[in-house]
C-alpha positions, 0 to 999 in steps of 0.5 A: 288137784285145783280144777280151777287152773285147768284150761277150758272154754268160757261160756255163758248162760243163754236163757230161753224166752219162756224163762220170763213166763216161769218167773212170773208163775213161780215168783208171784203167788196169786193175783193179790200179790201181783197187784200189790207188787205193782202198787208198791212200785207206784209208791217207790215212784213217789205217787200220791194217788194210785187208781186200780181199775178192775173191769169185766173180770168174769169175761176173758175177752173183754176183761182188763186191769189198769194200774195208773199212778201220778208219780215221777214217771220213767224216762226212755233210759229208765225203761230200757236200762232198769224196767227191762232189767229184771233183778236190777240192784238199783233199789237194793243198793239204795237200801243196803248201800246208802242207808237213807231215805229220799225226799221228793216234793215234801214226801220222804220214802224208802224204796219198798222193792229191792229185787226188781221182780215186781213187774212180773205181776203184770204177767200173772194177771194177763197175757198182754200189757201196755205201759205208758209213762211220762217222766217229770220234767222230761218234756212233752213226751210219753214212753210206751211199749207193749208186750205179748207174753205169748211171744215168749212161749217158744224155743227162742232165746230171751235175747232174740225176743225184742220189745219195741220201746218208743216215744210219742206226744202225751195222750194219757198224761196231759198238761204238766202231769206225770206218772205211769199207766199199765194196762193188762188185757187177755186175762189168764183166767176168769175171776171169781167173786172170792178172788176179787174180794181177796184182792179188794181186801188186800188193797185196802189193807196195804196201809195200816188201819191205825195210821194215815199213809204218807200222802199215799192213797189207793183207789179202786174202780170196778163194775163188780159192785155185786162182788163187794156186797157186805165187805166191811171196813175196819173204820166201821168196827174199830169202836167195838174193840173193848181192849186196845194196846200200844207197845214199843220194843227196843233192844231187850226192853219194853220202852213203852206200854199202854193198855186200855179197857174201853167198855161200851156205854151199855156195859155200865157195870164195869169201868174204863181201865188203863195200865202201864204195868209192863213199861220199862221191863225186860222182854222174856222168852215165853219158852222159858217158863221161869222167865229167866231168858231175856230176848234182845233185839240189839244184836240184829238189824231189826230196829225199834218195833212198834205194836198196836192192837185192837182186841174184840170180845166174841163171847155171846153175852157180850155180843148180845149187848154190842150186836143185838141184831147181827152178831155174825157181822163182826165174826165174819169180819174178824175171820177174814181180816183178823190177825197181826200184820207187819208193816214196813214204813207203813206198807203191809208185808204180804202175807202176814195177817192173812188167815192162812199165815198164823206167824205168831202161833196164836191159834195153837196157844189159844187151844192150849190156854183158851181162857187167856190166849188171844186168837187171830179171830179176836184181834186186828193188830199191826207191827211196825218196822223201819225199813232202813233199820230192819235189814236183817229181816229179809223178804223172801223172793216169793213175797210170802214173808221173811226168811226164817233166820235167827233175826226173824226168830228173835223178832217173833219171840219179842212180839209174842212176849209183848202180846202175852203182856196184853193178854195178862192185862186183858184177863183182869177186865175179862173177869169183871165182864164175866162177873157182871154179865155172864151169869151166877155162881152156885155152891152146891151141897152147902147152899142146898143144906142151908136151904133145906134147914130153912124149909125144915124150920118152916114146915116141920111142926114136930120139934123132936123130928126137926131137931133130929133132921137138923142135927143130921144135916149139920153132920152132913155139912161137916162131912162134905166140907172135909171131903172138899178139903181133901179134894182140893188138896189132892186132885187124884180123887177129883173124879170121885168127888164130882160123883159124890156131889152129884149123888148128894145133891140128888138126895138133898133135892128129894129131901126138900121136896118131901119136907114140903109134904106134911105126911112125909116124915118117915120118908124124910128120916129114911132119906137123911139116914141114907144120905149120912151113910152114903157121904161117910162111905164116899170120904174113903172112896178110891177108884182105879180105871183101866185104859185100853186101845180103841178107835174113836169111832167105837167110843162114839158108836158105843155112846150112841147105842146107849143113848139111842132112846134119848135121841129118839125122845128128843127128835135129835138128828145125829150126823156122825162123820167119824170113820171106822178105820181111824187111828186108835187112842188110849183111854178108859172106854167106859169113862169116855162114853160117860164124858160124851154123854155129858156133852150130849146132855148139855147140848140137848138141854140148850137146844131145847131151851132155845127151841131149836126146831131141827136139833142136830149134833155133829161128830167129827174126828180130826188131828189137833197136833202130832201124836193126838186125835181129837173128837169134835162134837158140835150142835146147831144151837146158839153156842155157850152161855158162859165164857169158855174158860169157865166151862170146866170149873165146877159149880158154874151154870146158867141152867135152872137148878143146874150144878155146873158139873157136866163139863167139869166131869168131862174135864176130869175124865179126860185128865184122868186118861191123859187127854184134855177137853177144849172148846175151839172156835167153830170158825176154825173148822170147815163145817156145814153152815148149820153149825156155825153158831153152835157149841163146840166141844173137842175131846183130845186123846193121845194116839195109842 
């Protein structure tokens, strides 16, 4: 049955007046979006200058916001038939239909707004608005109206709530001036410093940090200078970025690719490097590990994509050189402003680049590959799109980014691949920085044997004893190298190999100490004999470890019980926030307790090394991803002294006589039980301020 052929009464929607209030609440997310939407309307009106005045925002009665531009203004007809018509198709028809830009007095612009809902930003900010506009070449008159949004908060129909629009002689735009002024009073709520700072930063970020705007400037006037304290601009820090890149993507190709490593003058051991390695190469899908799937933008209306990046280095050994007196300045700036933003015709799309919107998944990539992947806290980036060419990338009505359609998915994959190319180039220069500035590399056992041989030659007078010891040491070195060869070939005995190294080196150090004592010949012979026997037995060592289900709380508490005397001896404060009723994980408890002890040992050493008076270690359980549980261990020291991607490699240490095996053992243990160890950025967690510069280690377990 075709119900459409049935006779009936035609009716119409009759919206209530309060619908206008609901639209303002639901379509405009926050104060930043509200002001940015109105500023974008100024851009569409060919304004060169926009003045945003924010006064007395902490006072509901006397606070006000004024947004005034010097654009082409509005006539009575424009106000009545366009401004007063929400969701007008006027701008959308220009973009989708005429597909062209517009020129006015030498300025070429394409409308940024297309849904006709930006005006609701005024309602988001206050209960009363007064609009004054003077159109260019429209005579000596201003168009004015006032709206009390409270008039709409009743049961009247929308058509029954009138707004009086009138004309008057110019009072605001005198002489030949034109433009629009919107004054907002009756603030919806008392602003906080945080809200103000967010709005301030977002206004400054409206234009790309790398490009000059199209004769478009936004100026902020306020009596809240105290709220602007320590707000830093990108201009002040951009020269501190060691790495920069520019990439141009077209269809399925990287048409242009330039990467540069620009070390500071103080980093005189490394050299400037420029790379064009990926220019004129295909764009690949990173989800295809074999790099066989090509990403092609051409089937979609996306157009040419241009990417610019400035990448900073926050490793402590670099920050100590670049920011000797204030390392936190750049950390705080990047925490608040870092990330990759999207710009259409050089105007930023909210909320790409915000800390809360990791649209490229950079943070999860970095957790999985901290030595290579970029974090949003390391980069200030911009992705440029042409508005007319990128119509398949459709903005959400809520102004919270693009609709996640197939065009958007393709766009994200292409940008992410381009960033991965930069990561590959950056790794080369990171390696040089580590080599020259991050400490020394040690090879235990072999170097210890050589050192011991030299000491024996100098100190032992008895030639027969000297020959006997050196012969035994030569056998020890051969046996060790054979075990190491097996270890490299088969990672399954990695944990046991680490134990071997620890044991051997302990005895070698005691040997060297004894050799230096003239009367220790018998003890030396016994130690050499014991060592030779032990290393032979280790070469055949295989050990299986049984896994069980347990709560992370039990693992922590069990470790602390064993460790309690060391905690007391070192005046250590333990802040254990792991809950007893947490999800269970699968692991070998004895091995994990050993891993936690290694982490604690590391922290204690460096807390004492840096003479931290009130030494603290924090334990927190968290969920890193679905199906996993994490144990975060953070101290209140000064962070790691070597790059995070080198922390689990054996034999790298800045400790005096350190072997660099502590965290290597932790890594081996976690790998053995099917987990992993990572070293997240402390700034990624909401932790007490005492721990913001500390060393963070996270043990990741599979849920049982």
